[in-house]
C-alpha positions as CSV (number, residue, x, y, z in Angstrom):
1,M,52.0,163.7,113.5
2,E,55.6,164.8,114.1
3,T,55.9,167.7,116.4
4,I,57.7,171.0,115.7
5,E,59.8,173.5,117.5
6,L,60.2,177.2,117.0
7,V,64.0,178.0,116.8
8,P,65.2,181.6,116.5
9,F,66.1,182.5,113.0
10,S,69.9,183.0,112.5
11,K,71.4,185.9,110.5
12,E,72.6,183.3,107.9
13,Q,69.0,181.9,107.5
14,F,67.7,185.5,107.2
15,E,70.2,186.4,104.5
16,A,69.3,183.2,102.5
17,W,65.6,183.9,102.9
18,L,65.4,187.6,102.2
19,P,65.9,187.6,98.4
20,R,63.2,185.0,97.9
21,A,60.9,186.8,100.4
22,I,61.3,190.1,98.5
23,K,60.5,188.4,95.2
24,E,57.5,186.5,96.5
25,Y,56.0,189.6,98.3
26,A,56.5,191.6,95.2
27,Q,54.6,189.0,93.2
28,E,51.7,188.9,95.7
29,H,51.3,192.7,95.2
30,I,51.5,192.4,91.4
31,S,48.8,189.6,91.6
32,T,46.5,191.9,93.6
33,G,47.1,194.9,91.2
34,R,48.5,197.0,94.0
35,W,51.9,197.3,92.5
36,S,53.1,197.2,88.9
37,E,55.8,194.8,87.7
38,G,58.2,197.7,87.2
39,E,58.0,198.9,90.8
40,A,57.2,195.8,92.7
41,I,60.7,194.5,93.6
42,E,61.9,197.9,94.7
43,K,58.8,198.5,96.8
44,S,59.1,195.0,98.4
45,R,62.8,195.6,99.1
46,E,62.0,199.0,100.7
47,E,59.3,197.5,102.9
48,H,61.5,194.6,104.1
49,E,64.3,197.1,104.9
50,R,61.9,199.4,106.8
51,L,60.4,196.5,108.8
52,L,63.7,194.6,109.4
53,P,66.6,197.0,109.4
54,Q,68.6,194.8,111.7
55,G,67.4,191.5,110.2
56,P,66.1,189.0,112.8
57,A,67.6,191.1,115.5
58,T,65.3,194.0,114.8
59,P,63.7,195.2,118.1
60,G,60.1,194.2,118.4
61,H,60.3,191.5,115.8
62,R,60.8,187.8,116.2
63,M,61.6,185.3,113.5
64,W,61.7,181.6,114.0
65,S,62.6,178.6,111.9
66,I,59.8,176.0,112.1
67,V,61.8,172.8,112.8
68,R,60.7,169.2,113.0
69,G,61.3,167.8,116.4
70,G,62.5,164.4,115.4
71,D,65.3,165.2,112.9
72,H,65.6,169.0,113.3
73,Q,64.7,169.5,109.6
74,P,63.6,173.1,109.0
75,V,60.2,173.0,107.4
76,G,59.3,176.7,107.3
77,L,59.4,180.0,109.1
78,L,57.3,182.3,111.3
79,W,57.8,186.1,111.6
80,I,55.9,188.4,114.0
81,Q,56.1,191.9,115.3
82,V,55.1,192.6,118.9
83,I,53.1,195.8,119.1
84,D,52.4,197.6,122.4
85,K,49.7,200.1,121.6
86,P,46.8,200.4,121.8
87,T,46.9,196.9,123.3
88,P,49.8,194.5,123.5
89,R,49.5,192.1,120.6
90,A,51.4,190.2,117.9
91,F,51.1,190.6,114.2
92,I,52.1,187.8,111.9
93,F,54.0,189.1,108.9
94,N,54.8,185.7,107.5
95,I,54.2,182.1,108.2
96,E,55.3,179.8,105.5
97,I,55.8,176.1,105.2
98,D,58.2,174.8,102.4
99,Q,56.2,173.4,99.5
100,R,57.4,169.8,100.1
101,F,56.3,169.9,103.8
102,R,52.8,171.4,103.3
103,R,49.5,169.7,104.4
104,R,51.2,167.8,107.3
105,G,50.0,170.0,110.2
106,Y,53.2,172.0,110.6
107,A,51.5,175.4,110.2
108,M,48.8,174.6,112.6
109,Q,51.4,173.5,115.2
110,A,53.4,176.6,114.6
111,M,50.4,178.8,115.2
112,S,49.6,176.9,118.4
113,K,53.1,177.4,119.6
114,L,52.9,181.1,118.7
115,E,49.7,181.4,120.9
116,D,51.6,179.9,123.8
117,E,54.5,182.3,123.2
118,A,52.0,185.3,122.9
119,K,50.3,184.3,126.2
120,R,53.8,184.0,127.9
121,L,54.6,187.5,126.7
122,G,51.3,188.9,128.1
123,L,49.8,189.7,124.6
124,D,46.1,190.1,124.2
125,S,45.7,189.0,120.6
126,I,47.4,187.9,117.4
127,G,46.6,189.5,114.0
128,L,47.5,188.7,110.5
129,H,46.9,189.6,106.9
130,V,46.0,187.1,104.2
131,F,45.8,187.9,100.5
132,G,42.3,187.2,99.2
133,H,43.7,184.8,96.6
134,N,45.4,182.6,99.2
135,T,42.5,180.2,99.5
136,A,44.7,177.5,101.0
137,A,45.6,179.6,104.1
138,R,42.2,181.1,104.9
139,P,40.5,177.8,106.1
140,L,43.5,177.1,108.4
141,Y,43.2,180.5,110.0
142,E,39.4,180.2,110.4
143,K,39.8,176.7,111.9
144,L,42.2,178.2,114.5
145,G,39.7,180.9,115.4
146,Y,40.8,183.9,113.4
147,V,38.0,186.1,112.2
148,A,38.0,188.7,109.4
149,T,38.3,192.3,110.8
150,N,38.5,194.1,107.4
151,I,37.8,192.9,103.9
152,N,38.9,194.7,100.8
153,M,37.3,193.7,97.5
154,S,37.9,194.5,93.9
155,K,36.7,193.6,90.4
156,R,39.0,193.3,87.4
157,L,37.5,194.9,84.4
158,S,39.8,193.4,81.8
């Protein structure tokens, strides 16, 4: 398996990524029924602006490009926030592997490198949110030792 590196996200990478991220996050919330199609893009844009007002340079946030070690090909990204209270921890806002590079172990390696970084920073834990319909990601997180801390459930009536 080819190894990966976490390389800080550049402003140019961020600007290229943001429109797609806004659209995809909006679609996730439409899929769950949390947002309507008419409001989703604007709500997603507002949330991204609130969380990352200075892009990848926003204090408390870290964004990395997940890069293959051999040829330095970007294969995905990882975005976290470091939170101080009540205990020092990281929260993963996004980990994504480009479709053409999935199922090759890159996400698992990135999560492992993140654990090393979190320990180096003196953090106690790493949290994340996964949409219930993301059945591909959940087994990976469970394999890495993540456990459910809250579960929201719903039933569609139509």
